[in-house]
N, C-alpha and C positions, 0 to 999 in steps of 0.2 A: 432438761427439766431442772436440774440443779442450777444451771446458769439462769434460768427464768426465775427460780426462787431467789437467787442472789440479787437479781435486778429489783424483784419486788421488795426484798428486805432493805436493799439500799434506798429505794424510793420511800418506803415507810419511815426509815430513820431520818431521811432528809426532811420529810413532812413533820416529824416530830421536833427536829431541831428548828425548823422555821416557825413552828407554832408553840415553842416552849414559852412558859410564863417568865416574864421579866420582872413583874411586880404584882403583888397582892394589894388590892384596894378594898378594905372591909371584906365583903364575901365575893367581890369580883376580882377578875385578873386582867392585867395588860399582857398582850401576847407579843412575841418577837415579830410576828408578821405585821401587827399594827405599828410597831415602833419603826420597822424598816419602811413601810408605806409612807408614814409621815416624814421620815428623814429624806426619802427619795423625792417627796413633794416639795420640801423645803429646797433641796439641791436644784430641782428643775426651775423653781421660781427664781432662785439666786442666780442661775446660769442665764435664764432669759433676761434678767435686770443687769448682768455683768457685776454682780455683787460677790465679793470674797467672802468665804465662809470660815469659821474656826476649825480647829482640829476635829476629827470624827468623834472623839470621846466626849467633848464639850457639846457638840451638836446633838448627840444622842441623849445626853443628860437633859438638855433643854426640851427636846422632843418628848422624853418620857415624862418630864414634869407637866407639859401640856396634856398628855394622855391621862395622867393621874387626876388632874383637875377636872377634865371632861368626864371621866368615869364617876367621880364624886358627885357631879352635877346631875348626870344622867341617873344615877342610883336615886338621889333625892326626888327627881322628877317622877320616877317610877313609884316611889313610896307615896307621893302625893296624888298619883292618878292622873298626872298631866301627860297629854300625848298629842302628837301632831297628825291630823288626818291626811289621807292621800290628797284630798282636795286642797287643803291648805298648802301642802307640799307643791302641788302642780301650780297654784297661784304664785307661790314664791319663785319657782323655776321660771315662769312666764315673766315675772318682774325682773329677774336677773338677766334674762334674755333681752328684754326690752331696754334695760339700762346699758346693754352692750350693743344695741342697735342690731339685735339679731332676732330670728325666730327660734323656736325651741329645737328644730332639727339642726340649725346652724350651731346653736349652743352645744348640743350633743356631740356633734362633729368635732368641735373645738376641744371639748373635754376628752374625748377618746384619742385625738391627735397628740394630746400633751402626755398620753401614756396612762391616764387614769381611767378606770372603768366607769361607764354611766351609772351602774348600780351603786358603786362606791360614792360617786359624786352626790347622787340623790340622798344617800344615807347621811353623807356629811352635812348636806344643806338641812335635811330633817333635824339632825341633832343640834345644828347651829340655831335654828328657830326655837327648838324646845328649850335650849339653855338660855336663850334670850328672854323667853316667856318666863321661865323659871326665875331668872334674875329680877325681872320686873315685880313678879309676885312676892319675892322674898325681900327685896330692897326697898321698895317704895314705902312700906309700912314703917321703915327706920328713919324716914326723912320727914322732919318737922320744920316748917318754914313760918316764921312769925310775921305779923303785919309790919313790924318795924324794919325787918330785912327787906321786905317788898318795897317799902317806902323809900329806903336808902337806894335801892337800885333804880327805882323810878326817878329819883332825883338825879342820879348819875345819867340816865338816858336822856333826860331833859337838858342837862347841862352840855353833854358831849354829843348828843345825837347818836347815831348808829354807824359805826365804822364798818366799811365792807372789806377791811383788811382781813386776809386769812393766812395762817401760818401752818407749815408742815413741821410738827414737832417730833424730835427724837428724844426718847427717855431711856436711861439705864437706871434701874432700881436695885440697890443693894440693901437687901431686906434686913429688918431689925425687929425683935419681938416687941410687945406693947411696952414693957418695962425692962429695957436692956441694962445689962450690967456695964460697969466701966470698961471691962475687957472687951465685951461685945461692941461697945462703941468705938474703942481704939482700933479693933481689928477692921471694922467697917470704914473708919476714917482712913486707915492705912490703905485699904483696897481702893478707896476712892482717890486718894493721892496717886497711887500707881497708875490707874486708869486715866486720870487727868494728864499725867506726865506722858503716857503713850499717845493721847490725843493731840497734845501740843506738839508732839514729834511727827505728827501726820498720820497716826493710825486711823483706820476706818471705823467710824462711830457704829455703823450697823454691825460690822463684824464683831466688835467688843460688845455690843448689846446682845447678840446671839449667844455669846460665850458666857457672858456674866450677868446679864439682867434677870431679875425675878419678876419683872412686870409682865402684864397680860399680853403685851405686843412683842415679847422677846424673840420669838421665831420669825417676826416680820422685821427684825433689825431695830426694834424699839420705835418703829415709825407708826405714829398715831394718825397719820393722814392729815388732810387740809382741814383746819377748824378755824371758825371765827373766835375772837377773844372770849365772847360770852359762852361758847360751847366747851371751852377747856376746863378742866379742874382748876379751881382758884389758884392752887399752887403754881400751875403752869403759867396761867395769864398773868399773875404778878411778877413771875420771874422772866418772862420773855419781854415784857414791856420795856420799850427803849433799847432793845437789842437788835442786832442786825443778823442777816443770813450768814450762817456759817459760825457764829459765836458759840462758845462752850460755856455752859452756865452751871454753877453749882461747885461743890455739892450743897444740896438744900434738903433739910430735914422734914420729914412728914411722919404721920403715925405708922406708915408702912416701912420706913427706913430712910436711906439717903438716896437722892436723886441727882443724876448728872443729865442736864438737858442740852440739846442743840436745836437750832433752827435750820432745818434741811432747805426749806424754800419759803417765800412769803409772796403774796399777791395783793393788789389793791392798796388800800390805804386812805382812800378819800372818805369824807364823812357825809352822810346823806340824812335826809329827814327820815324819821322813823314813821314806817307805814305798816299796816297789818291787814292781811287778807282774812276776811271772815266769810263763812258759808252758812247758809240756812238749809238744813237737810231734813227730809222726812223719811222715816225708815219703819220697817217691820221686822222684829226680831224673833226667830224661832229657835228655842233651845232643844237640842236632841236630848232624849232621855231613854230610860229602859223601854218605854212604851213607844217612843217615837225615834226611829233610827236616823242616822245620818242622811241616807239616801232619801228617806221619806220627807224629812225636813227640807232638804233642797228641792225635791219635786214639788212640795207644797207651795214654795215661793215661786218656783217656776210657773205654776198654775196661776198664781196671783199676778205675776208679771204679764202673762198672756192676757188675762181679763182686763187688767188695767190699760194695756196698749190697745186692746180692741174696743175700749170704752164700755165694757160690760160690768165693770166694778169701779168703785171709788177707793183710792189708796187709804184716805183718811178713815173711812169706815171699816176697811179691812184691818187697819192697825188697831183700831179701837176694839174690834172684836177678837183678833188673833195674836197681837204682838205680846211677846213675853217681857218686853221692857215696860213695866208698869208706870214708870215716870213719865214716858212720852206717849203711851197708848191713850191716856185720857185727853191728850191733845191731838189725837189723830196721827200720832208718830211724829209730830213736829218737834224738832230738838232746838229750835230757836237759832239765833245767831251765835256763832262760836268760831274760834280760830281752829282750823284743821288740826293743828298741832296737839290740841287737847284730846284728840280721839286716839285710839289704839292704831297701830301702824296700817293694818289692812283697811280699816274704815277711813283713815286719813287719806291713804293713797287713792282710794276709790273716789271719795268726794272731790278730791283735787283735780282728778281727771275729767270728772263729769261737766258738762255745760249746763246752764240753767234750764230746767224743764226736763232734763235727760234722766231716764230711769236705768239703774245698773242691772246687770245680771245678778242672780244670788251669789253671794260669797261668804266665806267662813272667816270668823275671827275667833279669838279665845272665848268670846261671849256666846257664840253660836252662829246660826245662819242669819244673814241680813239681806234685805231688799231695800235699797235706798233710792230716793230721787233727790237730786239737788234743785231746790226751789229757787235759790238765788245766791249770788255772791257779790261782795263789795270790798273795796280797798279803802281803808280809813287812814286818816292822818293820825298822829299820836294822841288820840282821845284818852281820857282817864282810864276807861275800862281796858282799852287795847294795850296801853302802856303797862298797866298793872299785870295783865296776862302775860306780856312779853317779859316782865322782870320775874314773875313767879317761874316761868318756863326756864329762864336763864339760871335761876338759882337751883332749881330742881335738876337740870341737866348737869351741873357742876357737882351737886351732892351725889347724884346717883353714880357718877363715874367713880367718885371717891369711895362711896360706900360699897360698891361691887367689889373692889379690891379688899376691903376689910372683911366682908362677908366670905369671900373665897379663902382668905387666910383662916378665918374661924372655922369653916367647913374642913379645911385640911388639918387644923389642930385637933379636931374632935374625931378624926378618922383613924383607923388602924391601917398603916401602910407599910409594906415590907418589900424592899427592893432586893430581887433574887440575885441579880448580877452585881457582884461586889464592885465592879469597875464603874458601874453607874450610881453607886450609893453614896450619899453623904451621911448615912445614919438612918435607922429606922424610926418611924413614928408610932 
């Protein structure tokens, strides 16, 4: 009996150690188990890619920084009442599987084979979608684009055409406050010089990024993935122009701090005529409410879809009568010609997959439940309207990436953060 109690006591103590608090973030906590899980995930990814990692303490510091930022975002989303429904999650998982050329069962098997639980993976995807929607809601209102800016980019597109060159950029960010002191600038420049010296001696860029970068892609080795020139933050696009694969660029100053960049890879490079895909879609939007549940809203649209396919109802008439999108309801749900990129991601992905005349199944976006039919699609040469839309989107994408980092910095500055483990702390907030 005593032995049994001893085993139970040891097990309980181990569980307490595993789940002890490593950081307090406002009224929430980051647990040791969360930190260990993320560190293990980064290690598995690095091992699969043959990527060296920094020492354990630096890796854990970066992982904790990621978890703190995620906690701040999820807390804000909860305060604002944002949530991701199970249906939205299932659609996202189906899209992930489709993007990897798999079905859901194959995706699940791959996740469990990697050592991660399916439930944990689902929760991770749910949180990523939630944080993405939160960022869009919070950041897009901060972006103002003038007609003059659009005209300048339109002129650039006309003169240069659209290059299909894509760059895989690496970024190490050494953070600085908005108004740094001369001592803070001196220290950041000194750190940049030391990192540049290591890189010139053949040090691995990704390993240094994981160890030292304060950028959003630090745990990915600073890797921003493949981007066209127009998709990058303006700082990146201006810096990498006329540089070759493997070049080390910087340090370059931005509002966030000092950046050291590299080009991991580049593809393409030919110039092509500017073309734009436009779609003409008709939709019915049903917004769930206290009175109308998620399930009832979905079932309502499923009934509409059956009636439309059986020829028992007219979609335009149903939209006029039932759609919660007042702007298009008066036109029978007709959204007119538009670039798919102007729609939210779930709507964009749906209309892009549909063929003219095809009716979708009901799907969820942040606006509510949609039933959409693609009326027609067309590819335009660089007409005035298409070029202006393209220019606006390029500017918006660049500004959005830059503003997200500023917004996250502000979110962190306004929070109460206490690192419990002294080995992981650079000072409390």
